[in-house]
C-alpha positions in Angstrom: 152.0 96.1 277.7 151.6 97.9 281.0 149.0 100.6 281.3 149.3 103.4 283.8 146.7 103.4 286.6 143.8 105.8 286.4 144.3 108.9 288.5 143.2 108.1 292.0 140.6 110.1 293.7 141.0 111.4 297.2 139.0 109.6 299.7 137.5 112.8 300.9 135.6 113.1 297.5 133.7 110.0 298.4 132.5 111.3 301.7 129.8 114.0 302.2 130.1 116.3 305.1 127.2 116.7 307.6 125.9 119.9 306.0 125.7 118.3 302.6 123.8 115.3 304.1 121.3 117.7 305.6 120.8 119.5 302.4 120.5 116.2 300.4 117.8 115.0 302.9 116.0 118.3 302.7 116.1 118.2 298.9 114.8 114.6 298.9 111.8 115.5 301.1 111.0 118.6 299.0 111.1 116.4 295.9 109.0 113.6 297.5 106.4 116.1 298.8 106.1 117.7 295.3 105.7 114.2 293.8 103.1 113.3 296.4 101.0 116.4 295.5 101.4 115.7 291.8 100.4 112.0 292.1 97.5 112.8 294.4 96.1 115.3 291.9 96.6 112.8 289.1 94.8 110.0 291.1 91.9 112.3 291.9 91.6 113.4 288.3 92.0 110.0 286.7 89.5 108.4 289.0 87.1 111.4 288.9 87.0 111.5 292.7 85.4 114.1 294.9 88.4 116.4 295.4 88.0 117.7 298.9 86.8 114.4 300.4 89.6 112.6 298.6 92.2 115.0 300.0 90.8 114.5 303.5 90.8 110.7 303.1 94.3 110.5 301.7 95.7 112.9 304.3 94.1 110.9 307.1 95.4 107.7 305.6 98.9 109.1 305.4 98.8 110.2 309.0 97.6 106.7 310.1 100.1 105.2 307.5 97.4 102.9 306.2 94.2 103.2 304.2 91.0 101.8 305.6 87.8 100.5 303.9 85.9 100.9 307.2 83.5 103.8 307.6 82.0 106.1 305.0 85.1 108.0 304.1 86.0 105.8 301.1 82.4 106.0 299.8 82.4 109.8 300.1 85.4 110.2 297.7 83.9 108.0 294.9 82.2 109.6 292.0 78.4 109.8 292.2 77.2 106.3 291.4 74.5 104.1 292.7 75.7 101.3 295.1 73.4 99.0 293.1 75.4 99.6 290.0 77.5 96.5 289.2 80.5 98.8 288.5 80.3 100.4 291.9 82.2 97.7 293.9 84.7 97.4 291.1 85.4 101.1 291.2 85.5 101.2 295.0 88.1 98.3 295.1 90.2 99.8 292.3 90.3 103.2 294.0 91.1 101.7 297.3 94.0 99.6 295.9 95.4 102.7 294.3 95.2 104.7 297.5 96.8 101.8 299.5 99.7 101.9 297.0 99.9 105.7 297.2 100.0 105.6 301.1 102.7 102.9 301.0 104.8 104.9 298.7 104.5 108.3 300.5 104.0 107.5 304.2 106.5 109.3 306.3 107.1 112.0 303.6 104.9 114.6 305.3 103.6 117.6 303.4 100.1 118.4 302.1 98.1 116.6 299.5 
């Protein structure tokens, strides 16, 4: 039994013209920036971080394209907790790892946090 071939598509339907590429890239960056803002707000809320300090730290980390444990910026974003509290270092490392993952995911996207 011989089956007829599927209707062939024109090759032009597989190619996107330059204007469409630009609009796709623009749409992607708009989507990525919205996701960046959503995930930053979620991270700040979930970890109970100081909102303004966290936004400054995340923005600076995105500009540098890496998060740093050096300096006092990381300590400033953490919730009020005594450094003598055994949970303090655990919380600090946990927050730092989440921010490192966030920066890796969104570096180069631009936008505001």
